N, C-alpha and C positions, 0 to 999 in steps of 0.2 A: 504494500499498499504506499502510494505516495503522501508523505507531509505536506502542510501547506500552513502557511502564514494567513491565507485568506480561506473563508468558508465558501468552498467550491458550490457546496448544495445553496448556498444563499445567492450566489453568483447565477446559477444556472434559475433559479426561481424568478429573481431579478429580472434579468432579459428576457427569460420566457413571457413574464407579465408585460413587459413593453414592446414584445413584437411587433402586436399591429401598429400601434402608434409611433414605433421607431423611425422608420422612413421620413414621418414630417417632422419630428422634432429635433433629430439629430443632425443641425445644420452644421455643425463643426466638424463633427465626425464625417459627415460629406466632404466637406472643403479638403480637409487632410486626406483624405481617401482621393480626391482628384488629385493632388499635389504629389501624392505618393504612386500615384499610375505615370504622372509624368517621368518618374524615373526610369519606366521600361523602355525609354527611348535607348538606353544602354544593351538592351537586349537584341543583339545583331544575327542569330540564328532563332526563326519562328518556334518556339518550343512544342512538343506534340502531347506533354502532359503536365498540369497545372494544377496546383494545389491553393485556395485560397482558405487561410487559416482565420478563425473568429470570423466569419462570413457574415455573420447578423444576417440582415433581410435579403441579402444576395446582391445588391448592387454592384459591387466591385467584381464578382462573378460574372455578371451580365457583359461588364464592359471588357473583361478578359476575354470573353467568349465571342465577343463583338471583333475585338480587335485581332484575335487569332482565330476564325470559326472554324479550321479543322481540328483543332487540339481538344483534347479531353480535360473540361474542367471539373474538379473536385470541391465543392464548398463544404468546409466542415465548421461546426460550431460545437458548442456547450450545450445550448440551449435548443433543444427539439421546437419549440413555437417558432423560432427564429428560422430553423430548415423549412418549415410548414410554408412560412410567408416568401421564404426564397423559391421554392418550388412553384407557388402560386403567381408571383409575380415574373418568373421565365416565359410564361406564356405558353399556350398550345402549340402555337403555330411556326416556333422553331425550337431546335434540337435544345433540350433541358442539359443543364449542368449536374451531376452526380451530387448529391446529398451523402453525409456522414456526419453521425452525433457520437463526438467522442471527444476527449480530454486532450488537448494540444500539448500537455505532458507528457502524454503515452500516444503517441501517434502508431495507428493500429496498420502503417505500411512498411513495404519491405524494403531496404536499404536500394537506393538509386530509382526511387519510383517517378519522381518529377524532375521536369527539366526547368522548372519555376515555381519556387515558393511565395506568395504574397500573402502580406499579414497586417492588415491595417488597425491599429489601437487595441490589440490583444496583450501586448506584452504586458501592459502594466498590470494585470490580474495574475501573472507569474513571477514567484518572488527567487526561483534558481535560474537568473537568465543564461550562465554557461551552460545548464544542463538544457534548457530550452535550445541556444544555439547548436549544441550537439545533436540535438534531435532532428533539428531541420537540416542539419549539413547531413545526416545519416541519410535523411529520404531524397536527397538531392543527387541526381545523377552526376558524373563527371562534368564539368564546364556547367553546370545547373547556376541559375539566378536565384538570389535571395532580395526581397525589396519590403522592409518592416518599416514601421512607426510605432510610437510609443509617446506616453506623458512623462514630462520632466520634474524634477524636485518643485521648481517655482509655481506648477500649476496646484490653483485654488490656495495658494497661499494666503490669500485674504481669509479665507473660508477657515481655514486651518488655525488661523491667528486668533479669529473672531472664537471659535469652540474651545480654545485653549485658555482663554480667558475666564470660564466658567467650570472647566472641570478639567482632570488630568487623560480622560478616557479619550481613544482615538477616535475621530469622528472624520478623518480624512487620510485617506491610503498615502503611505511614503511610495514615493515614485523612485525609481531608478536613476541615478546620474547617468549622463552621456559617456562620462568614462569608462562607467561598467559595463554599458554596451559595446563599446570598441573592444574592450579588453576580452568579454565573452566572444566577439568575433574571431579574435585573434588566435583565442585558445581553441577556437571550435575549428580552425584551419581554413578561415575564408580568406579568399585570395583578393586585393586591390579594394579593400573595404573603405567606404564613404559614407560619412556622416553630416547631415545637414540639420538645422536647427531653425525653428520659426517660433514666435510669439503672437497669440492670440488674444484679444481682450474683447470680452461679450460684456456686457452693460444691461442692468436690472434696475428697475424703480425701487424694489424692496427685494431685502435679502432672502426673505421668504421665496420668492418667486424663483430664485436660483436654486435653493434646495428643492422646489417642486419640480424643476426641470431636471435637475440630476436623478429624481426619482423616477419620472415619467419616462427616461431613456436607460432605465435598469441599472445606473451609475452610481449606486448610493453604496455606505459604507459596508465593506464585504471583511474587515479586517477581523479575525477569530476572536480576539479579547477584546471587541467593541462592546459599549452599554447593550445589553440585550432590552429588547422592549421599546417601546414609545420614549422618544426624550421627554422629561419632565417638562411644564409649561415654564417653570421659572428659568430652567436652564437654557430653552429655545429662546425666550425672551431675552436671556442675558447674553446669548452670542449674537441675536439679530442687532440690540444697542450696541455691543462691540463692532459690529460691521459699519458703523455709521462714520469711523473716523476714515474710512475707505472713500467716502462719497466725494464726487469730484465737483468740480466749480459747475459743470453743467445740469447738477442734479441727480444724477445718476451712479449706481453703485457699480465697480468694477470687478470680474472676474477672470483671473488670470490663467492662460492655459499656455505652458512652455511642451512644443512638440519637437521630437526627435526623428529623423529619417534614417534609414541606414539601408546600404544596398553593399552588395558583394556576389563573389563567384566562388562555386567548388571548384577546387584544382582538377585539371584534366589528369590522366595518369601520366605519373613520370615527371608531371611538373611542378618544380619547386614553390613552395606557397611564399609569396613574396610581395612586397607593397615597396615600389621604388627599387632602390637596389639591395635590399637586406632583408634576411630571414625574419619573417612576421614574428616568429617566436622570441625574437631578440629586439623586434619594435615596439619603442614606447608610443601609448597613444598620441602623443604630440605630435609622432610623424605621419598620423592617419590624417588625411584631409577632412576637415571640417569646415564647414560653409555657414555661415552665420546671416539669415535673411533679415533686414531692418524691418 
């Protein structure tokens, strides 16, 4: 059995409940997905087999199938209701992508099964990033391409600070630093890894609107040692009051999202795993190209 910092049953239920409305409410997630899809311009050979990890309602799977119509696309998600939405949205008139309900920490595929692994905003629910990268590297065929994204530590720092003022229980997940993602790619044997960063700011009239938005897309607190049950009215009121220190001159409250993108290749047989001129095993993260968008 795989241990977890996150309550995966809670994650599965939350995203399952959010499945039908997710496509309409997950505006930021769709924007990040579109930017991650742009990284696929680095794929020079059309893939025959594609895995979309954490596919949600299947929007990326449909884009991947449209881009490479002859490819077999497998959409994988932890929440079965998300896969049902993905199946329905694929339509009856076009070839559907296959769907698999599984935990990305234990992929049910043979080594070398895919030419491309695509994963948009799934990594933040996985605490062992090196093991995850090893999984993805294992299912990639030689020369296969990985494109993934995740949230960084500055994500929802305003909400984390507001709740920290009322109690010591975790209310916002801790997100993996970009350095750890780069290190995990190196350890996993990926060739020529590149990491990018973006920062987004969503705005709300009230803090409770942000909290409802997060709940509506299934992105609530899933840490194992979170406070169980409903947050007490006094603690919630205290957190909402504490959030007010972030109110901007235009009268709106910001919610910051730090986003990482990463891509890299599985090495060909007999090909040295290199970035630039050095062996990746000895290359510090500072030598991996990192592009920060303003």
